[in-house]
Backbone as XML, in Angstrom:
<?xml version="1.0"?>
<chain id="A" units="angstrom">
  <residue number="1" name="MET">
    <atom name="N" x="-21.879" y="-10.372" z="-24.937"/>
    <atom name="CA" x="-21.777" y="-10.377" z="-23.496"/>
    <atom name="C" x="-20.786" y="-9.295" z="-23.074"/>
  </residue>
  <residue number="2" name="ALA">
    <atom name="N" x="-21.135" y="-8.520" z="-22.076"/>
    <atom name="CA" x="-20.280" y="-7.430" z="-21.602"/>
    <atom name="C" x="-19.065" y="-7.996" z="-20.876"/>
  </residue>
  <residue number="3" name="GLU">
    <atom name="N" x="-17.948" y="-7.325" z="-21.060"/>
    <atom name="CA" x="-16.723" y="-7.739" z="-20.383"/>
    <atom name="C" x="-16.765" y="-7.247" z="-18.937"/>
  </residue>
  <residue number="4" name="MET">
    <atom name="N" x="-16.363" y="-8.111" z="-18.004"/>
    <atom name="CA" x="-16.354" y="-7.773" z="-16.584"/>
    <atom name="C" x="-15.096" y="-6.951" z="-16.286"/>
  </residue>
  <residue number="5" name="VAL">
    <atom name="N" x="-15.284" y="-5.774" z="-15.716"/>
    <atom name="CA" x="-14.153" y="-4.920" z="-15.367"/>
    <atom name="C" x="-13.584" y="-5.385" z="-14.031"/>
  </residue>
  <residue number="6" name="GLN">
    <atom name="N" x="-12.285" y="-5.574" z="-13.994"/>
    <atom name="CA" x="-11.606" y="-5.938" z="-12.754"/>
    <atom name="C" x="-11.262" y="-4.641" z="-12.030"/>
  </residue>
  <residue number="7" name="TYR">
    <atom name="N" x="-11.991" y="-4.339" z="-10.950"/>
    <atom name="CA" x="-11.820" y="-3.085" z="-10.241"/>
    <atom name="C" x="-10.625" y="-3.082" z="-9.296"/>
  </residue>
  <residue number="8" name="PHE">
    <atom name="N" x="-10.166" y="-4.233" z="-8.877"/>
    <atom name="CA" x="-9.122" y="-4.257" z="-7.859"/>
    <atom name="C" x="-7.935" y="-5.100" z="-8.280"/>
  </residue>
  <residue number="9" name="TRP">
    <atom name="N" x="-6.800" y="-4.818" z="-7.638"/>
    <atom name="CA" x="-5.612" y="-5.659" z="-7.739"/>
    <atom name="C" x="-5.266" y="-6.101" z="-6.323"/>
  </residue>
  <residue number="10" name="THR">
    <atom name="N" x="-4.518" y="-7.187" z="-6.212"/>
    <atom name="CA" x="-4.047" y="-7.656" z="-4.913"/>
    <atom name="C" x="-2.537" y="-7.846" z="-4.976"/>
  </residue>
  <residue number="11" name="LYS">
    <atom name="N" x="-1.915" y="-7.640" z="-3.823"/>
    <atom name="CA" x="-0.465" y="-7.797" z="-3.724"/>
    <atom name="C" x="-0.143" y="-8.256" z="-2.312"/>
  </residue>
  <residue number="12" name="LYS">
    <atom name="N" x="0.764" y="-9.227" z="-2.181"/>
    <atom name="CA" x="1.190" y="-9.688" z="-0.864"/>
    <atom name="C" x="2.039" y="-8.601" z="-0.208"/>
  </residue>
  <residue number="13" name="VAL">
    <atom name="N" x="1.726" y="-8.300" z="1.057"/>
    <atom name="CA" x="2.503" y="-7.364" z="1.871"/>
    <atom name="C" x="2.786" y="-8.044" z="3.201"/>
  </residue>
  <residue number="14" name="ALA">
    <atom name="N" x="3.581" y="-7.392" z="4.051"/>
    <atom name="CA" x="4.023" y="-7.998" z="5.302"/>
    <atom name="C" x="2.873" y="-8.495" z="6.167"/>
  </residue>
  <residue number="15" name="ASP">
    <atom name="N" x="1.767" y="-7.732" z="6.220"/>
    <atom name="CA" x="0.677" y="-8.128" z="7.111"/>
    <atom name="C" x="-0.508" y="-8.746" z="6.362"/>
  </residue>
  <residue number="16" name="GLY">
    <atom name="N" x="-0.276" y="-9.274" z="5.167"/>
    <atom name="CA" x="-1.342" y="-9.965" z="4.446"/>
    <atom name="C" x="-1.425" y="-9.604" z="2.983"/>
  </residue>
  <residue number="17" name="THR">
    <atom name="N" x="-2.620" y="-9.238" z="2.548"/>
    <atom name="CA" x="-2.889" y="-8.917" z="1.150"/>
    <atom name="C" x="-3.368" y="-7.480" z="1.042"/>
  </residue>
  <residue number="18" name="ARG">
    <atom name="N" x="-2.702" y="-6.718" z="0.191"/>
    <atom name="CA" x="-3.106" y="-5.328" z="-0.075"/>
    <atom name="C" x="-4.076" y="-5.341" z="-1.250"/>
  </residue>
  <residue number="19" name="ILE">
    <atom name="N" x="-5.156" y="-4.567" z="-1.137"/>
    <atom name="CA" x="-6.171" y="-4.499" z="-2.183"/>
    <atom name="C" x="-6.233" y="-3.059" z="-2.689"/>
  </residue>
  <residue number="20" name="GLY">
    <atom name="N" x="-6.096" y="-2.897" z="-3.993"/>
    <atom name="CA" x="-6.100" y="-1.559" z="-4.576"/>
    <atom name="C" x="-6.969" y="-1.474" z="-5.816"/>
  </residue>
  <residue number="21" name="LEU">
    <atom name="N" x="-7.082" y="-0.280" z="-6.347"/>
    <atom name="CA" x="-7.921" y="0.009" z="-7.510"/>
    <atom name="C" x="-7.086" y="-0.056" z="-8.783"/>
  </residue>
  <residue number="22" name="THR">
    <atom name="N" x="-7.561" y="-0.825" z="-9.763"/>
    <atom name="CA" x="-6.859" y="-0.926" z="-11.042"/>
    <atom name="C" x="-7.100" y="0.311" z="-11.898"/>
  </residue>
  <residue number="23" name="SER">
    <atom name="N" x="-6.252" y="0.519" z="-12.887"/>
    <atom name="CA" x="-6.460" y="1.633" z="-13.813"/>
    <atom name="C" x="-7.745" y="1.421" z="-14.609"/>
  </residue>
  <residue number="24" name="GLU">
    <atom name="N" x="-8.095" y="0.151" z="-14.902"/>
    <atom name="CA" x="-9.356" y="-0.136" z="-15.592"/>
    <atom name="C" x="-10.541" y="0.260" z="-14.709"/>
  </residue>
  <residue number="25" name="GLY">
    <atom name="N" x="-10.426" y="-0.007" z="-13.425"/>
    <atom name="CA" x="-11.475" y="0.382" z="-12.491"/>
    <atom name="C" x="-11.614" y="1.890" z="-12.412"/>
  </residue>
  <residue number="26" name="GLN">
    <atom name="N" x="-10.467" y="2.590" z="-12.369"/>
    <atom name="CA" x="-10.484" y="4.055" z="-12.349"/>
    <atom name="C" x="-11.175" y="4.589" z="-13.587"/>
  </residue>
  <residue number="27" name="SER">
    <atom name="N" x="-10.842" y="4.031" z="-14.736"/>
    <atom name="CA" x="-11.409" y="4.480" z="-16.000"/>
    <atom name="C" x="-12.920" y="4.229" z="-16.039"/>
  </residue>
  <residue number="28" name="GLU">
    <atom name="N" x="-13.344" y="3.070" z="-15.584"/>
    <atom name="CA" x="-14.758" y="2.702" z="-15.604"/>
    <atom name="C" x="-15.580" y="3.566" z="-14.651"/>
  </residue>
  <residue number="29" name="LEU">
    <atom name="N" x="-15.016" y="3.860" z="-13.468"/>
    <atom name="CA" x="-15.757" y="4.603" z="-12.454"/>
    <atom name="C" x="-15.742" y="6.111" z="-12.681"/>
  </residue>
  <residue number="30" name="GLY">
    <atom name="N" x="-14.647" y="6.630" z="-13.222"/>
    <atom name="CA" x="-14.466" y="8.073" z="-13.314"/>
    <atom name="C" x="-13.813" y="8.584" z="-12.033"/>
  </residue>
  <residue number="31" name="THR">
    <atom name="N" x="-13.810" y="9.885" z="-11.841"/>
    <atom name="CA" x="-13.160" y="10.486" z="-10.679"/>
    <atom name="C" x="-13.906" y="10.110" z="-9.402"/>
  </residue>
  <residue number="32" name="ILE">
    <atom name="N" x="-13.177" y="9.514" z="-8.472"/>
    <atom name="CA" x="-13.762" y="9.093" z="-7.198"/>
    <atom name="C" x="-13.760" y="10.274" z="-6.239"/>
  </residue>
  <residue number="33" name="SER">
    <atom name="N" x="-14.930" y="10.562" z="-5.673"/>
    <atom name="CA" x="-15.055" y="11.687" z="-4.747"/>
    <atom name="C" x="-15.269" y="11.235" z="-3.306"/>
  </residue>
  <residue number="34" name="PHE">
    <atom name="N" x="-15.627" y="9.964" z="-3.101"/>
    <atom name="CA" x="-15.864" y="9.458" z="-1.754"/>
    <atom name="C" x="-15.728" y="7.940" z="-1.753"/>
  </residue>
  <residue number="35" name="ALA">
    <atom name="N" x="-15.218" y="7.400" z="-0.670"/>
    <atom name="CA" x="-15.165" y="5.947" z="-0.496"/>
    <atom name="C" x="-15.511" y="5.603" z="0.942"/>
  </residue>
  <residue number="36" name="LYS">
    <atom name="N" x="-16.416" y="4.665" z="1.115"/>
    <atom name="CA" x="-16.750" y="4.147" z="2.446"/>
    <atom name="C" x="-15.943" y="2.876" z="2.627"/>
  </residue>
  <residue number="37" name="LEU">
    <atom name="N" x="-14.944" y="2.964" z="3.512"/>
    <atom name="CA" x="-13.983" y="1.883" z="3.701"/>
    <atom name="C" x="-14.247" y="1.143" z="5.005"/>
  </residue>
  <residue number="38" name="PRO">
    <atom name="N" x="-13.829" y="-0.117" z="5.081"/>
    <atom name="CA" x="-13.906" y="-0.807" z="6.362"/>
    <atom name="C" x="-12.843" y="-0.232" z="7.315"/>
  </residue>
  <residue number="39" name="ALA">
    <atom name="N" x="-12.989" y="-0.513" z="8.597"/>
    <atom name="CA" x="-12.036" y="-0.047" z="9.601"/>
    <atom name="C" x="-11.077" y="-1.176" z="9.971"/>
  </residue>
  <residue number="40" name="VAL">
    <atom name="N" x="-9.922" y="-0.805" z="10.513"/>
    <atom name="CA" x="-8.976" y="-1.798" z="11.020"/>
    <atom name="C" x="-9.714" y="-2.650" z="12.052"/>
  </residue>
  <residue number="41" name="GLY">
    <atom name="N" x="-9.569" y="-3.957" z="11.912"/>
    <atom name="CA" x="-10.236" y="-4.894" z="12.809"/>
    <atom name="C" x="-11.522" y="-5.471" z="12.242"/>
  </residue>
  <residue number="42" name="ASP">
    <atom name="N" x="-12.066" y="-4.850" z="11.193"/>
    <atom name="CA" x="-13.281" y="-5.367" z="10.565"/>
    <atom name="C" x="-12.986" y="-6.676" z="9.844"/>
  </residue>
  <residue number="43" name="HIS">
    <atom name="N" x="-13.949" y="-7.581" z="9.850"/>
    <atom name="CA" x="-13.841" y="-8.839" z="9.115"/>
    <atom name="C" x="-14.453" y="-8.643" z="7.733"/>
  </residue>
  <residue number="44" name="VAL">
    <atom name="N" x="-13.770" y="-9.123" z="6.712"/>
    <atom name="CA" x="-14.291" y="-9.079" z="5.348"/>
    <atom name="C" x="-14.311" y="-10.501" z="4.789"/>
  </residue>
  <residue number="45" name="ALA">
    <atom name="N" x="-15.235" y="-10.749" z="3.868"/>
    <atom name="CA" x="-15.366" y="-12.087" z="3.300"/>
    <atom name="C" x="-15.304" y="-12.024" z="1.776"/>
  </residue>
  <residue number="46" name="ASN">
    <atom name="N" x="-14.640" y="-12.995" z="1.200"/>
    <atom name="CA" x="-14.494" y="-13.101" z="-0.245"/>
    <atom name="C" x="-15.872" y="-13.068" z="-0.900"/>
  </residue>
  <residue number="47" name="GLY">
    <atom name="N" x="-16.037" y="-12.162" z="-1.865"/>
    <atom name="CA" x="-17.279" y="-12.046" z="-2.612"/>
    <atom name="C" x="-18.311" y="-11.136" z="-1.969"/>
  </residue>
  <residue number="48" name="GLU">
    <atom name="N" x="-18.094" y="-10.738" z="-0.714"/>
    <atom name="CA" x="-19.019" y="-9.825" z="-0.047"/>
    <atom name="C" x="-18.507" y="-8.398" z="-0.168"/>
  </residue>
  <residue number="49" name="ASN">
    <atom name="N" x="-19.368" y="-7.433" z="0.098"/>
    <atom name="CA" x="-19.003" y="-6.028" z="-0.084"/>
    <atom name="C" x="-17.820" y="-5.630" z="0.795"/>
  </residue>
  <residue number="50" name="LEU">
    <atom name="N" x="-16.778" y="-5.099" z="0.170"/>
    <atom name="CA" x="-15.605" y="-4.608" z="0.878"/>
    <atom name="C" x="-15.724" y="-3.110" z="1.110"/>
  </residue>
  <residue number="51" name="LEU">
    <atom name="N" x="-16.145" y="-2.387" z="0.075"/>
    <atom name="CA" x="-16.249" y="-0.941" z="0.174"/>
    <atom name="C" x="-17.188" y="-0.409" z="-0.882"/>
  </residue>
  <residue number="52" name="SER">
    <atom name="N" x="-17.590" y="0.838" z="-0.697"/>
    <atom name="CA" x="-18.421" y="1.539" z="-1.675"/>
    <atom name="C" x="-17.689" y="2.799" z="-2.099"/>
  </residue>
  <residue number="53" name="VAL">
    <atom name="N" x="-17.718" y="3.081" z="-3.381"/>
    <atom name="CA" x="-17.100" y="4.306" z="-3.886"/>
    <atom name="C" x="-18.132" y="5.129" z="-4.636"/>
  </residue>
  <residue number="54" name="GLU">
    <atom name="N" x="-18.038" y="6.443" z="-4.463"/>
    <atom name="CA" x="-18.879" y="7.368" z="-5.200"/>
    <atom name="C" x="-17.988" y="8.062" z="-6.210"/>
  </residue>
  <residue number="55" name="ALA">
    <atom name="N" x="-18.374" y="7.972" z="-7.466"/>
    <atom name="CA" x="-17.558" y="8.530" z="-8.542"/>
    <atom name="C" x="-18.458" y="9.241" z="-9.551"/>
  </residue>
  <residue number="56" name="ASP">
    <atom name="N" x="-17.798" y="9.853" z="-10.553"/>
    <atom name="CA" x="-18.523" y="10.580" z="-11.603"/>
    <atom name="C" x="-19.638" y="9.753" z="-12.231"/>
  </residue>
  <residue number="57" name="LYS">
    <atom name="N" x="-19.324" y="8.504" z="-12.526"/>
    <atom name="CA" x="-20.229" y="7.698" z="-13.336"/>
    <atom name="C" x="-21.214" y="6.866" z="-12.532"/>
  </residue>
  <residue number="58" name="ALA">
    <atom name="N" x="-20.913" y="6.591" z="-11.255"/>
    <atom name="CA" x="-21.798" y="5.716" z="-10.483"/>
    <atom name="C" x="-21.350" y="5.620" z="-9.035"/>
  </residue>
  <residue number="59" name="VAL">
    <atom name="N" x="-22.256" y="5.124" z="-8.212"/>
    <atom name="CA" x="-21.892" y="4.667" z="-6.875"/>
    <atom name="C" x="-21.768" y="3.156" z="-7.002"/>
  </residue>
  <residue number="60" name="SER">
    <atom name="N" x="-20.618" y="2.622" z="-6.633"/>
    <atom name="CA" x="-20.364" y="1.205" z="-6.849"/>
    <atom name="C" x="-19.890" y="0.530" z="-5.573"/>
  </residue>
  <residue number="61" name="ASP">
    <atom name="N" x="-20.372" y="-0.693" z="-5.373"/>
    <atom name="CA" x="-19.862" y="-1.546" z="-4.312"/>
    <atom name="C" x="-18.790" y="-2.429" z="-4.926"/>
  </residue>
  <residue number="62" name="ILE">
    <atom name="N" x="-17.702" y="-2.607" z="-4.197"/>
    <atom name="CA" x="-16.616" y="-3.454" z="-4.670"/>
    <atom name="C" x="-16.489" y="-4.631" z="-3.710"/>
  </residue>
  <residue number="63" name="ALA">
    <atom name="N" x="-16.568" y="-5.829" z="-4.259"/>
    <atom name="CA" x="-16.505" y="-7.049" z="-3.454"/>
    <atom name="C" x="-15.072" y="-7.358" z="-3.056"/>
  </residue>
  <residue number="64" name="SER">
    <atom name="N" x="-14.921" y="-7.976" z="-1.903"/>
    <atom name="CA" x="-13.595" y="-8.362" z="-1.430"/>
    <atom name="C" x="-13.097" y="-9.591" z="-2.186"/>
  </residue>
  <residue number="65" name="PRO">
    <atom name="N" x="-11.824" y="-9.586" z="-2.593"/>
    <atom name="CA" x="-11.265" y="-10.762" z="-3.252"/>
    <atom name="C" x="-10.714" y="-11.789" z="-2.256"/>
  </residue>
  <residue number="66" name="VAL">
    <atom name="N" x="-10.714" y="-11.450" z="-0.959"/>
    <atom name="CA" x="-10.161" y="-12.330" z="0.070"/>
    <atom name="C" x="-11.049" y="-12.312" z="1.316"/>
  </residue>
  <residue number="67" name="THR">
    <atom name="N" x="-10.835" y="-13.286" z="2.191"/>
    <atom name="CA" x="-11.502" y="-13.342" z="3.487"/>
    <atom name="C" x="-10.455" y="-13.117" z="4.565"/>
  </residue>
  <residue number="68" name="GLY">
    <atom name="N" x="-10.785" y="-12.275" z="5.551"/>
    <atom name="CA" x="-9.850" y="-12.043" z="6.640"/>
    <atom name="C" x="-10.197" y="-10.805" z="7.430"/>
  </residue>
  <residue number="69" name="THR">
    <atom name="N" x="-9.195" y="-10.293" z="8.149"/>
    <atom name="CA" x="-9.367" y="-9.133" z="9.011"/>
    <atom name="C" x="-8.558" y="-7.966" z="8.469"/>
  </residue>
  <residue number="70" name="VAL">
    <atom name="N" x="-9.178" y="-6.790" z="8.404"/>
    <atom name="CA" x="-8.503" y="-5.585" z="7.922"/>
    <atom name="C" x="-7.419" y="-5.190" z="8.939"/>
  </residue>
  <residue number="71" name="THR">
    <atom name="N" x="-6.177" y="-5.080" z="8.464"/>
    <atom name="CA" x="-5.060" y="-4.710" z="9.335"/>
    <atom name="C" x="-4.577" y="-3.288" z="9.092"/>
  </residue>
  <residue number="72" name="ALA">
    <atom name="N" x="-4.923" y="-2.698" z="7.946"/>
    <atom name="CA" x="-4.518" y="-1.322" z="7.634"/>
    <atom name="C" x="-5.463" y="-0.729" z="6.615"/>
  </residue>
  <residue number="73" name="VAL">
    <atom name="N" x="-5.671" y="0.578" z="6.734"/>
    <atom name="CA" x="-6.431" y="1.350" z="5.754"/>
    <atom name="C" x="-5.481" y="2.424" z="5.236"/>
  </residue>
  <residue number="74" name="ASN">
    <atom name="N" x="-5.463" y="2.650" z="3.941"/>
    <atom name="CA" x="-4.555" y="3.625" z="3.335"/>
    <atom name="C" x="-4.724" y="4.987" z="4.021"/>
  </residue>
  <residue number="75" name="PRO">
    <atom name="N" x="-3.679" y="5.476" z="4.729"/>
    <atom name="CA" x="-3.804" y="6.751" z="5.440"/>
    <atom name="C" x="-3.993" y="7.948" z="4.511"/>
  </residue>
  <residue number="76" name="ALA">
    <atom name="N" x="-3.594" y="7.828" z="3.252"/>
    <atom name="CA" x="-3.771" y="8.923" z="2.291"/>
    <atom name="C" x="-5.251" y="9.190" z="2.037"/>
  </residue>
  <residue number="77" name="LEU">
    <atom name="N" x="-6.119" y="8.219" z="2.341"/>
    <atom name="CA" x="-7.548" y="8.381" z="2.094"/>
    <atom name="C" x="-8.255" y="9.111" z="3.231"/>
  </residue>
  <residue number="78" name="ASP">
    <atom name="N" x="-7.526" y="9.414" z="4.308"/>
    <atom name="CA" x="-8.105" y="10.175" z="5.422"/>
    <atom name="C" x="-8.471" y="11.594" z="5.001"/>
  </residue>
  <residue number="79" name="ALA">
    <atom name="N" x="-7.625" y="12.206" z="4.170"/>
    <atom name="CA" x="-7.799" y="13.610" z="3.793"/>
    <atom name="C" x="-8.635" y="13.778" z="2.527"/>
  </residue>
  <residue number="80" name="ASP">
    <atom name="N" x="-8.342" y="12.971" z="1.511"/>
    <atom name="CA" x="-9.069" y="13.054" z="0.245"/>
    <atom name="C" x="-8.862" y="11.752" z="-0.510"/>
  </residue>
  <residue number="81" name="PHE">
    <atom name="N" x="-9.399" y="11.689" z="-1.701"/>
    <atom name="CA" x="-9.347" y="10.449" z="-2.478"/>
    <atom name="C" x="-8.521" y="10.595" z="-3.750"/>
  </residue>
  <residue number="82" name="ASP">
    <atom name="N" x="-7.659" y="11.621" z="-3.788"/>
    <atom name="CA" x="-6.866" y="11.895" z="-4.984"/>
    <atom name="C" x="-5.994" y="10.718" z="-5.405"/>
  </residue>
  <residue number="83" name="VAL">
    <atom name="N" x="-5.445" y="9.949" z="-4.449"/>
    <atom name="CA" x="-4.580" y="8.823" z="-4.823"/>
    <atom name="C" x="-5.342" y="7.766" z="-5.618"/>
  </residue>
  <residue number="84" name="LEU">
    <atom name="N" x="-6.658" y="7.698" z="-5.431"/>
    <atom name="CA" x="-7.447" y="6.731" z="-6.194"/>
    <atom name="C" x="-7.697" y="7.213" z="-7.621"/>
  </residue>
  <residue number="85" name="ASN">
    <atom name="N" x="-7.458" y="8.495" z="-7.867"/>
    <atom name="CA" x="-7.684" y="9.067" z="-9.188"/>
    <atom name="C" x="-6.388" y="9.299" z="-9.962"/>
  </residue>
  <residue number="86" name="GLY">
    <atom name="N" x="-5.255" y="9.002" z="-9.347"/>
    <atom name="CA" x="-3.963" y="9.269" z="-9.967"/>
    <atom name="C" x="-3.477" y="8.136" z="-10.849"/>
  </residue>
  <residue number="87" name="THR">
    <atom name="N" x="-2.271" y="8.295" z="-11.357"/>
    <atom name="CA" x="-1.697" y="7.304" z="-12.263"/>
    <atom name="C" x="-0.798" y="6.298" z="-11.546"/>
  </residue>
  <residue number="88" name="ASP">
    <atom name="N" x="-0.504" y="6.521" z="-10.271"/>
    <atom name="CA" x="0.349" y="5.610" z="-9.507"/>
    <atom name="C" x="-0.508" y="4.487" z="-8.926"/>
  </residue>
  <residue number="89" name="ALA">
    <atom name="N" x="-0.530" y="3.340" z="-9.610"/>
    <atom name="CA" x="-1.376" y="2.222" z="-9.180"/>
    <atom name="C" x="-1.002" y="1.735" z="-7.786"/>
  </residue>
  <residue number="90" name="ASP">
    <atom name="N" x="0.297" y="1.750" z="-7.439"/>
    <atom name="CA" x="0.712" y="1.283" z="-6.116"/>
    <atom name="C" x="0.168" y="2.164" z="-4.999"/>
  </residue>
  <residue number="91" name="ALA">
    <atom name="N" x="-0.059" y="3.449" z="-5.274"/>
    <atom name="CA" x="-0.593" y="4.370" z="-4.260"/>
    <atom name="C" x="-2.107" y="4.241" z="-4.130"/>
  </residue>
  <residue number="92" name="ALA">
    <atom name="N" x="-2.757" y="3.655" z="-5.132"/>
    <atom name="CA" x="-4.220" y="3.583" z="-5.173"/>
    <atom name="C" x="-4.722" y="2.320" z="-4.465"/>
  </residue>
  <residue number="93" name="TRP">
    <atom name="N" x="-4.293" y="2.157" z="-3.205"/>
    <atom name="CA" x="-4.747" y="0.986" z="-2.453"/>
    <atom name="C" x="-5.743" y="1.404" z="-1.378"/>
  </residue>
  <residue number="94" name="PHE">
    <atom name="N" x="-6.612" y="0.444" z="-1.029"/>
    <atom name="CA" x="-7.659" y="0.682" z="-0.038"/>
    <atom name="C" x="-7.247" y="0.167" z="1.337"/>
  </residue>
  <residue number="95" name="VAL">
    <atom name="N" x="-7.047" y="-1.149" z="1.397"/>
    <atom name="CA" x="-6.827" y="-1.809" z="2.688"/>
    <atom name="C" x="-5.842" y="-2.950" z="2.553"/>
  </residue>
  <residue number="96" name="ASP">
    <atom name="N" x="-5.286" y="-3.337" z="3.719"/>
    <atom name="CA" x="-4.530" y="-4.584" z="3.841"/>
    <atom name="C" x="-5.393" y="-5.529" z="4.666"/>
  </residue>
  <residue number="97" name="VAL">
    <atom name="N" x="-5.412" y="-6.803" z="4.256"/>
    <atom name="CA" x="-6.223" y="-7.812" z="4.935"/>
    <atom name="C" x="-5.342" y="-9.003" z="5.297"/>
  </residue>
  <residue number="98" name="GLN">
    <atom name="N" x="-5.383" y="-9.392" z="6.582"/>
    <atom name="CA" x="-4.718" y="-10.627" z="7.020"/>
    <atom name="C" x="-5.702" y="-11.750" z="6.738"/>
  </residue>
  <residue number="99" name="GLU">
    <atom name="N" x="-5.334" y="-12.609" z="5.798"/>
    <atom name="CA" x="-6.275" y="-13.640" z="5.376"/>
    <atom name="C" x="-6.478" y="-14.685" z="6.460"/>
  </residue>
  <residue number="100" name="ALA">
    <atom name="N" x="-7.721" y="-15.140" z="6.564"/>
    <atom name="CA" x="-8.080" y="-16.149" z="7.566"/>
    <atom name="C" x="-8.026" y="-17.526" z="6.952"/>
  </residue>
</chain>
């Protein structure tokens, strides 16, 4: 049986839960060249699609680990997606979600 790759990590922040990309997820996906992210104010649900990423190895949908409202999107992703390809796991975050 294939091992399930954990693509995201979660961390409590002031306005809810921050969701980011794990190093295992980075390794599995390859270099990320594009990500379709939710917008601030969007509702997300646990187990439903949170975002889509386009990378060297595949286009992948990543499910949300929480239910709630998006309160922040990583501003570093406005210009490019380099932070998702780097070694700083704390910088490789997508969104903050205020859990419902």
